[in-house]
N, C-alpha and C positions, 0 to 999 in steps of 0.2 A: 429575627436573629440578626445580630450585628455581623458585618463582614469580618473574615479572618484577616489579621495582619499577615505580612509576608512570613515573619518568623513562626507565627502560629501555624500557618499553612504548611510550612516545611516540616514542622514538628509532628504533624498529624499524618501518620503513615497511611491510614485508611482513606483520608480525603485526598492525598497526594497521588496515590499509586494506581497502577494497574494490577490485576490479578493474573499471573501467568500460571497456566496449568491448573485453573480453578475448576473443581468438579462441576458438572452440569447442574447439580442440584445441591449447592453447598449448604451446610447447616448454618443456622444463625450464629454469628460470632466466629466464623471460620477463620483460622489463624494463618492460612497459606497465601496471604496477600503479598505482593512483591512490588516495590516501587520501581518505576520506569521513567526516565527522562527522555524526551525526544528532542534531539538537538537541531533537527532540520537538515534539508538537503544542500544548503549553501556551503557547507564545509567541503563538499566535493565539486559542486558547480563553480564556486569561487573560493579556493583555498586561501586562507588567511582572513576570510570574512568573519562576521560576528558568529556564524554557526560552525566555525572550525573549532573542534575540541581543544586544540592547542592554543588558540588565540585568546588574547586578553586575560580575564580571570575565569574563563569557563571551567577549568579544572576545579578551582576553588568553589565556584558556584555549585557545581554538581556535587562535590564533597559535602557542602553544607546541607544538601537535601537528605544525606544519608541513604542515598539510593544505592541499590545493588546492580541496577541495569541501566544501560543507555541504548537508545536506538540511533543507528546512523543509516545514511541513505547511500546506495550504490546507484547513482544517476547514470544510466546507460548512455544517453546522448553525450554526457561529459567524458565518460570513461572510453568510449569508442565512437567518436564523432565520424570517423572514416572507416567504413566496413572493409576496406581493402587491407587494413592492418589488424593483426591480433591485438587484443587489449594490452598485453604485456610486451608488445614490441616497442623498443625504445624509440623507433621512428614515428610511432603513432602520435598524432597531435594531442591525444588525451593521456599520454603516458605520465606526465607530471601530476595529473589529478589522481591517477592510480597510486602513485607514490604517496600522495597526500592521504588518500584513504588508508593505505597500508600503515602510514605513521600514526594516524589517528587511532586506528584499531589497536595498534601495538601499544600506544601510550595508555589507552583506556584499560587494556589488559594488565599493564604494569601497575596501574592504579587500583587494581583489584575489582574492576567493574566487569560485568557480563555484557557482552555486546549483542544486540539484536540488529541484524542487517536487512535493509529493505531494498530489493531490486526496484528501480523506479524509472518510469517513462520508457519511451522508445525512440531511438535515433530515427531521423526521417528517411535514411537509406534503407531502414528495415521495415518501414510500414507504407512504402509507396507514395510518399509525399515530398521526396527530395527535389522534384522538378518545380514545385510550386514557389513562387516568389512571394515572401511575406508582404501582406497588405495590398497585393495586386488583386484585381477582380477575379482572376482564376483561383487564387487562394481563398478569398473570402467566400466565393460561391461554391467552393468544393464541398460537396456533401453537406450543404448548408442546413438542411432539416435535422441533421444529427449534431450540429454544432452551435446553433443559436435558436432563439425563440422566433416564432412567426412574426412577432411584432418588430423585432430587431431586423429581420430580413425585409420586411415591408418598408421600414424606415430607410434602410440602405438603398433599396430600389427607388424609393421616392426622391432620394438625393443623387440620382443619376448613377448609382453603383460606383460612386467615387469616394474612396476612403478619405480623401482630403476634406470632404464635407461631412461625412459621417462614417466612422470606423466602428462597426458593431462588435459588441462584446460576444466572444465565441470560444469554443473549446480549442485549446492549442493543438497544433498538428502532432506534437509529441505524445498525446494521449490516444491517438488512433490505434486501434488494435491492428496488428499486421494482417493482411489479406489471408495469409495462410493460417491465422490463428496462432495457437501455441502447441504445435505438434512436437513429438520427440524428435530431436536433431534438427528442428527448425531454428530460426534465428534467435528467438528468445531462449530456447532450450540451450543453445550453445553458450549464450551469455550466462545463464544460470549455472550451467555446468562449470564454467570458469570460476564463478564465485564460490560454488561449493568446494571445488578442488583446492582453491587457494586459501579458503578461510574456515573449512569445517573444523568441528571440535577436535578432530584427530590431529590437527596441525599445531598443537600446543607448544611443540619444540621450537616453532618458528617465532614464537612470541606474539604472533598476530593470528587470532582465531576468534570465532564467534560462538555464542551459546544458543543462537536461534536465527532462523531466516524468517522474516515476515514477507510472504511471497509477493504481495501486491498491496497497493494502497487505495482503499475505498473505491473499488471498481464500479459500484453502482452510482458513483457520483462523479468520477473523473473520466472513466474510459468511454470511448464512443467507437461504433454506434451501440446504443443500449438495446435498440429494437431492430426488427427486420424492416425493410422498406415498405412504406405505405402502399397499399394496393388501391387506394382511392385517388381521386383527382387532387387531393391536398397532400403534398409531401410531408407536411408537418403534423398530419393526423396521427393519433396513437395507433400502434400496431403491436403484434405479439413480441414479447421480450426474447432477446437472444443472448443477453449478457450472462444468464445462468449457465447455459451451455458453454459459453466462452471460458468462464472461470473454472468449470468442471474440467475442461480440457487442460487448462493450466495446472490444476491440482494433480491431475493424473501424470502429466509430464514431469512435474517437479518431484513426484514420488519416485518415478523411474530414474531420474538423475540422482536423487538421494541414495537409491539402492547401489549406485556404482561405487559409493564410498561407505557402504555398510550402514546407512541410516544413522550416522554418528550424531546428527544435530537435529533438534526439533524444528519443525516448520510450523508457521502460524499463517492462517488464512480463514476466511476470505477478507478479513480486516474491513468489514463493510462499514460504510458511513451510516450513522443513525438518523439520517434525514427523513423527515415526515413528508417531504415534497415528492409528488409523483408527476412526471411529465414525459415527453419524448426524450428529454435530455438527462433526466435523473430518475432513478428507480427508488421508491420507498424501501427502507431497510427490511420490513416484514415481507413485502412482495418479492424482493431479491432473495431473501433467505429461503423462502419457499421454492422459488424458481431454481435456485442452485441445487437444493436437495432433490428436486424432481429430476434434475439433469444427470445426477450421478449414475443411475443405471445405464443410460444411453452411452455415457462416457466410459462405462466399465471401471468405475472408480469406487473404491472402498477405503475410507480413512484407516490408517494404521497407527501403531503406538507412538510414532514420531510425528504425528500430525495433530495439531491443536486448532480448535476453532477460535477465531478472534473477531471481536466486534468493537468498534470504536463508539462508546457510548458517552460522548461528551455532554449531550443534552440531559441525560439522566443525572450525571454528576453535577452539572450547573444547577439543575432544578432540584437536586437532592431527592430524587425519586428513583424507582427501579422499573418504571413502566415499560420501557422499550426492551431492556435486557431480559425482563420476564417473558416477554412476547418471543424473543429469540430462544430462550430456554425451552418454552413450550414447543416450538417447532423442532427442537433437537431431542425432545423426550423420546426415549426408546419405545414406549408403548404406542407412539404415534408413527414412528419411522422404522419399524422393524425390518422393512424390506432392504435397508442398507446398514442400519446401526448395529454395531457389535459392542456389547458391554466392555468397557475398559479400553476401547480403541479410539475414543475421541474425548477431548477435554475442552473446556471453555476458557479462552484466554481474552481478557479484557484489558483495554488500555484506557485509563481514566485520566482525563485532564492533563495529558503530558504537555500540550501546547500551552495550557494555562500556567503550568509551572515555569515554562520558558519565559512567558511574559512577566510573571512575578519576579523572576530573577533579573530582568533587564533594568 
């Protein structure tokens, strides 16, 4: 099959889009697909950059796709770099970035788009890494087994633990889960509460509102630690997963925060990566899905009508197969997970090739 041209790709809604609120077992030819463009976190991290919705010809490009949805990112380290200030405090060093996010959401709403907003990353003051000096030995060696491969660590040690000679690839500090996790009224909960109150769908009169919150980005790929500490002499050895319980706690907390504004806005999670790779650093999509479902009872979490399941199935789209998404659907099937599943209370949300769209538009 010959590759699609940019125009052909943009014209094909099925190839372009994600399916929001797609039933867990859709009929062949289901017509409730929705296009979604992911513009990336740069519009908040660096306002005025190529990922700023207002910049260059981005509004025209998005319009050309005929999409009805756009995903924007609420990068927490950018919006609240100093925890001593409220996010909306004009004295905060992140206040200008909050204004940029406000303006981009407002412009997208005015253009007739539905906005999906993603809370993203953790400021270092909130996850216990603020004292670490980037590229120092203390930073590089901090929880190394959960941030880099054993081979990278060995090479770093062989080079005298000196980043000037070898600086190993590793997970960024901003992806570390806070030591407290995601409890209600903890640091992340307060951040999400701010976003919900500022942008929930009931805020339409303000001109800046969102139609969905995607609660987290690919936790089985980005967050650390994925697993409990190794109990063997090798800290890099595999050990039981903990990421399922971590995300289950986040979902329960987000649900409680959403209740404060009457569940006005649909939430999407866990937004799992479809990676086939399994290691200490990355959890396979199917293993993660099962671990998360198994963690729901202990977290006392039951999905409700404003919570949709999301899965990032880029590999299926690029390979034009449904292998991985069918595996996820099987794990969500009500006859398998009756212990928590209630008919009508969870839907399947897919985000297909949104980054591929951005590349084609560039």
